[in-house]
N, C-alpha and C positions, 0 to 999 in steps of 0.2 A: 615276263610270261604272265598269261592270264591266270587269275585266281579262280577257284571253283565258283561257277555261277556268274562270273564277270562277263559283261556283254559290251560290245562296242557301241558308243554313242553315235547319234546321227552326225554326219559331216556338217561342220559349221565354218564358214569362211569369214574371217575377221580382217578388215583392211587395216594395214599398218600405216602406209602412205599410198598415194595413188599408184595403182599397178602392182603393189606389193601386198600380199595377203598371207596370213597364217591360216593353215587348214587344220582345224581342231576337231576333236570328237573321236579320234582313233586311239589305238593303244599308244602311239607316239604322235607328237605334233609334227606337222608337215608344212610345206610352203607352196605358194602358187604365185608366180611372177609373170606378168603379162603386159605387153605393150606392142602396138603396131602389128597385131595379128600373130605374133609369136608368143610362145609360152614356155616357161621353165617350171617344172614341178620338182620340189625338194622332198625326196624320200617317198616311197610308194605305199608303205604300210605293211601290215602283217599278213594280209590275205587278199585273195581276189575280191571278196565281198567288200573289203575296206578300200581297195584301190579303184573299183569300178565307179563309185560316185565322184571320186577325185578326178578320174579321167573325164567324166561327163562335165564337171565344172571347168576343166581345162579346155575342152572342146568348145564350150560356150564362148570362150575368150579367144580361141584360135581362129584366125581368118585365113589369109593366104600364106602365113608364115609357118615356121617349124614348131614342133612340140618336142621338147627335151625333158629327160628325167635325170636328176642328179642324186646319187646315193652318198650320204655323208659317211657311212661306215657299213660293214657287212652284217650286222646283227639282224636276226630274223624279222623283228617287228618293223624294220625300216626297208626291207628288200623283198619280202615274200609277195608283194604286189607287182613286182617288176614286169611280169609277163603281160600285164594289161597295157604297158607302154612299149612293148617290144618292137613296134613298127617304126619307132623313131630312135634317135641316138640315146643310149643309156650311158651316162657319164659318171666316172668315179676315179678315185686314186687307184693306181695299179694294184695296190695291196688289197683293195676290196674285191676286184676281179680274181686275183690269185687265191684269196681266201674262199670265195664261193666255189671256184673250180675245184679246189682241193677238199673242202670240208662241207660244202653246201648240202650234198645228198645225205651224208651221215647225220647232219644236224636236223634235216627235215624228217628223216626216219625217226629220230628221237621225239619230235613233236607229234608224229603220227602214232607213236606208241603210248602217248599220254592221253588218257580218256577225257581229260578236260579240254584238250586242244585238237584232238584228232579230226573232228568234223570241220573245224575252222580252216585247217590247212589241207583238207582232203584233195582239193583241186589245184594246189600250188605246184608250179613247175619252176625249178631253180633256173633263174634267168640272169646270168652275170652281165655286168656292164660291157658295152661294145666299144667304148671310146675311153681311154684312160690317160692319166697324166701323172707326172712324178712330183713336182713341187707345187705348181699352180697352173690354172687355165683361166682365161678371161673370155666371157661370152657377152654379147650385147643382145638383150631382149628389147627390140625397138631401140630406144635411146638409153635404156637402163643398163648400166654396167654391172656385171656380176663377176666377181673374182672368186674362183674356187681354190681354196688354200688348204694344202695338206699341213697338218700340225705335227702329229706324232702317233706313236702307240701309247694310248692313255686309257680311255674307257674300253677301247677295242683294239684289235691288231692294226687298225688303220683309220685314223680320225681326221676328217676334213670338215670345212665349214663353207658356207656361201656368204660372201661379204659384198654388200652393195654400198660402195663408198659415197655415192651422191646423196643418199638418204641416211647413211650411217646405220644401216640395218644389217643385222647379223643373224643368220640361221645357223645355230650352233651344233646341230645334231645332238648327240648325247654327251658332249663336253659340258653341257649345262643342264642340271636338274634343279628346278626352282621349287623351293619350299618342301622338298622331299629328300630322303636319304638317297644319294646316288648309288647306282648299281655298279659293282666292280666284278665283271666276269673274269674267269681265269685268263691270264695273259695280259691283263691290264697293268698299269703302273701309276701309283699315287704320285711319285716324284715327277713323272712326265706330265701327269694331269695338272699339277700345280704350275709347271712351266708353261703348259699350253694356255691356261687361264691368264697367266701374266701377259703372254703375247696378245691374247684377245683383248685384254683391258687396254693395252697400248694403242689399239685401234681407235679408242675414244668413241665407243659404240653409243648410239642413242636409243636404238630399238633392238632388243635381243630376244629371239624366239627360241626357247629351250626345246630340247628333244622331249622332255617330260616335265610336267608341272605347269602351273599357270603362267601366263605372260605377265611379268612384273617389270620393274625398271631395270636398266642395264647394270645397275649396281649389284644385281644378283651374281654377276661374274665374280666380283670381289668378295661377295658373301660366301660363295662356294669355295673360293681359294682359301679364305681365312678358316673355313670349316676344315678343309683338308690339312692345313698347317696345324691347327689345334689337334686334329686326329693324330698326325705324325708325332707331335710333341708329346702327347699323353702316352702313346704306345712306346715311344723311346724311353720315357721316364719309368714306365712299368717294367720294361726290359732291364733297365739299370738296377731296379730293385730285385731282379731275379724272378719276376712273376712268369708263370707259364702262359701258354697261349689262351687257354680257356678263362683263366682268372683275369687276364688283360682284357679280353673281349667283354666280360661282364662289367668290369669296373669302368672301362672307357665308354661303353655304351651309355651307362648311367650319367657320366660326367658330360658327355657331348649333348645329351638331351636336356640337361640342366642349363648348359651354357647357350645353346642355340637349337632349340627343339625343331625337328623336321618330321614330316609325315613319313609313312612307310618305314617305320622303325624296325620292321622285321628284316630289313636289308642290312642293319647295322652289324650283326655278327660276321657276315661275309666280308664287308669292306674293311672292318677292323682286323679281321683275321688275315686278310691279304696284306694289309699294311704291316702287320706283325711279321709275316713271312718275308716281306720285302726288306724290312730293316734288319732282319736276322741274317740276310744274305749280304748286306752292305759291308 
């Protein structure tokens, strides 16, 4: 969510390999894949104002082919711009559509009640995906093969990625936060997230575009997995000592930042607390 006074940066298109681009400058990182007159956009962004320049960039690349949108997961900052792409197929895992149909309007109402975000989302219309898949779907954007792969419930109730095997490029959605503390909303799972990262590492990725944070080397997948493993280990040790939730959060936050400092440390209490609750139920 936006902090008070935070503004969206201008859209920046960064080429990863020919035809494959990261779309930066929004609250989340997005993607733009184009060849042969067809275009696939990965995630629409948090608002109409954020989605509109991405749509314009897509149309510059679209000729006689189709324009598709793929949502990696159902969180607001990745789907509230969907209406800008509603004249074409909106693709996602079935769980994304189900979540937006069931919870989209109440979540949007919450954003509109927040004085820091009300204006940003004032013209948003919840627009669920219109084409869904269960395990995976393959698209061809020109000659570029794009595999849409469902992973699990980890960061969100339904996390998927876009994998381009020819260039070994991966659009991770929010399964990857680079250089910053990952956000763990209610309903997520640290254990599942670790397993999802293991599966993504097995793809032997060369280019990984995170949902949030700077574009770094693909080793960032392993870095985040090790961070989560350290988090779980330290929380488990604290529980074995009989520490309560708040004491564990304070201690583990300090230790994690000493071992592998990440930005956005204000997110640490939430993710540590959720790991504590998850291990308590195990």
